Phi, psi and omega in degrees: 000137186291138172229169178110183182267138184208136174281124178234132187279084180202142183285349182269355181234135177271165186304321185239094179275158165306139184289102175226176183297152184272135182246145177234146169269122176251164178311133183211164171238129176257119177259116182258108173292120184082033183295348176262005183281179184292314179299313180302312183291322182276325189245299192293307182292319174296323178298319179294324176298316176302311183297321176294320181293328183274001181061037176274345184257151175284158184295328185272052175247162174209157176241115178243116177268138187231129178146209182239156008277174183281136179197164174263180182301315186292320176300318180295317183295324175296322179298313181295316178305311179296326181290318180297320179295324184277320191256351184240122183293335179268127181271125181294145173301148185296326179291319181293316177300317181298328179283320177295313185293335177295346179259009176263133182224159181224135177234115174286130181189158177255141186295337184265358187274125177292320182299323183295325177288332175291321177294322179301312182301312178299322184289323180293318175298326183286325187259351187268154176261118177295148181261008180126143183047043176056033177263143179236129177272123185233132173247119173263125179252118179276078177269055185224167175301154186301327185290344181274336186303310180301322182298307185300319180296318179299314175302313180304316182292313181302332182261010174070032183263004183249354186205211184050245186280358185254118174263107200239157170220154182228131174256122182245129181275148169293164356286143174272082183091174181256341177197185183292324178300310183289331175294321178295321179294320178296319181293325180301316179297317185287323180287341177285340179252333188226154168286156178305316181288002172257356185256125181245097180272114195264132169229104190296339177299328184286349179269351182290134188299319179296326180292311176304322188288347180306313181290322180286325178299312182296307195271348178257357182236099190297328182298329181275320180301325184293332183250016185269064180195180187293345178288337184238334182271126176281314183194159176240131177237130176238120178239123174239096187245137177236135176271350176278163174271213181272356182053235184268015188251038183296311179299319177296319184287328177295328175282327196255300186080167188292329183295308182290326184283319191238314193286310187298338181244283186308303190295313181293326175298318180292317178303320183292323176294320177292324189262347190295161175277160179299131175285160179287349177186179182261015171293152187311310187285332177299312179297312179297325176300317182291321181291319177304320174304319180296311181302327179280348178263356178293128181304129185288148185267124165256172186301321178298318178293321181299313181298328184269331189235016170229154184230133176239156185202165175211132186282141171253185181300151178188197180233136176225129182050043173082352179245162180289136176245128180293157169284166181304319187285349175267355184287156178296136179067029177239135176295137182291353176245017185299142172253018184292152187265137171238004178217144179214138167215149182195161174252123175254155171233132172262111193267071174222178186296318186294320192244010180311120173090356179265119177286137165256111180264130177234143177209145177208155182185158169269155176057040175268184196295321180207163179272118180203139171235120186214143169248127184241121171253107184260124186272167184294150182289152170302124185289342182240141180271076185278352185266359180098177187292332182282355179239042178301322180255119173237122178297136177294159172292141188220125173260125186240121172255112182262127181265319177207152010276338177255139181268109184203167170231128178228148178241121184264128180211173189249144173227168174284129176287135186301138174060027173251162182292298181211034181286126180271139180231119182282138180216165182240142171256124193238134171247124182248129175299313182297314181292325183279317182261354178054036181264148176278175180276133175232131180303143179307326184298334178303307179304315186292319179298312175305310182299322177292320178299327182274349183078029178259112183271008188305320187256020174245161191267129175278157187292322178298330175292314178309306183297320182295321179292320176298323182297334175292310192265340180302318177300326180292310182302315178301315181299314182290332176287338178278335185239109184288129180294129183281350192221035176279141352291146186237011168204148183279140172306136180095005180245180179265025173101192180301149180297332180297337175295322174293320180294327180309321179270321181302321180297340176255017178060040174230176176210161174292129180288318177281114182208000000 
């Protein structure tokens, strides 16, 4: 396998990359189970069109959507064109669209039908470009409800669509199970049909540039890595706040809730990147090994700890951006007496030498005051009041990594206010991705799709990590299912959540930095 530094013409690769194995994109067919559904129309197909327009795809690719409703190729191409116009701000050039759309196919079929899989096998061979010795590279994308995945995978195996002449990979969307037990059962089905290195469990948060940059920022800047520990860090805060509600996902949210939707995957993955030890290299398994160690090092939650250091919530009616926002129980496909969670806050502890005694405060919610995702590392306070009585309160230094809405890194520190005796003034040193690199916005799915085509698992989640993350949140979910919340809804839309979330930090003489 090739090693060394190499210039590669791709916006996903910089001129001088970390030395890792070289990946190539070969001709492939992507089979999208549920290719006429919401995810495919909003995210996957616009991303594929972008990649094609940016010349990131090899010529010998095709996209085959499989499922219901029934339609022919031309009807599907019209559906995709309408979807790209609706959900993608950039309109593709007519010539590019004509060439891209010619590679789109649709096969009507039912996921439980044996005949549908026989037809699928024939269709893949018909439209695919063989890579030698009648081998076909196939990527299966499970853009279907979680309960459909085991059925589809077992049918793929039964009809010889996972091996023999098919060199396959499979992309699975979260949630990966409903708890640890179901996650293990899902993995058993997947491993029965595919090798672990063929399974791409997708978490789109991991493809966001600021999230990826956590590792590079830490390990390429020696001044920060030296103070990235309990000797200097007072606390870490992770906030994933959305001002929108559940939108059109009422039925999904009634089954899932905020812990399964955001905490078990996105938030714990970010926590793992912040807390992990330096990997021995940037190969996929080296990084994933270190993150899994962190998940297994999180101090286990018992009922007493859950009652004292976690907060749950559900939004009621309120006002956002000057307009009325409905409460969760008013949303479509939601029970008017639902106790499902739309807010979560808690204090975690990573029980290892680096982080002993440092609290990790996490919070996430729907219909909060504003949309923001930030990781705040707050350093310890100056131990001596050397500035005199007028400066009794000095804000600690804080490093803030902002994922959205603006991608940036800022360092908050204090300076002397001009022409004052000894007045301290807090200010920020800011690095902006957009201002520095002059790059436009690219949907996270683009990077993940390219990595799967290349066979790079770095930004995908391994099964042992999935089960370790479930082990963290399962006790919380069980406890909350045993104790019905007495006061839902307990925060108004357009606020920062239940008052208990603020008390969680104030009782320890801290406060949320993002406000």
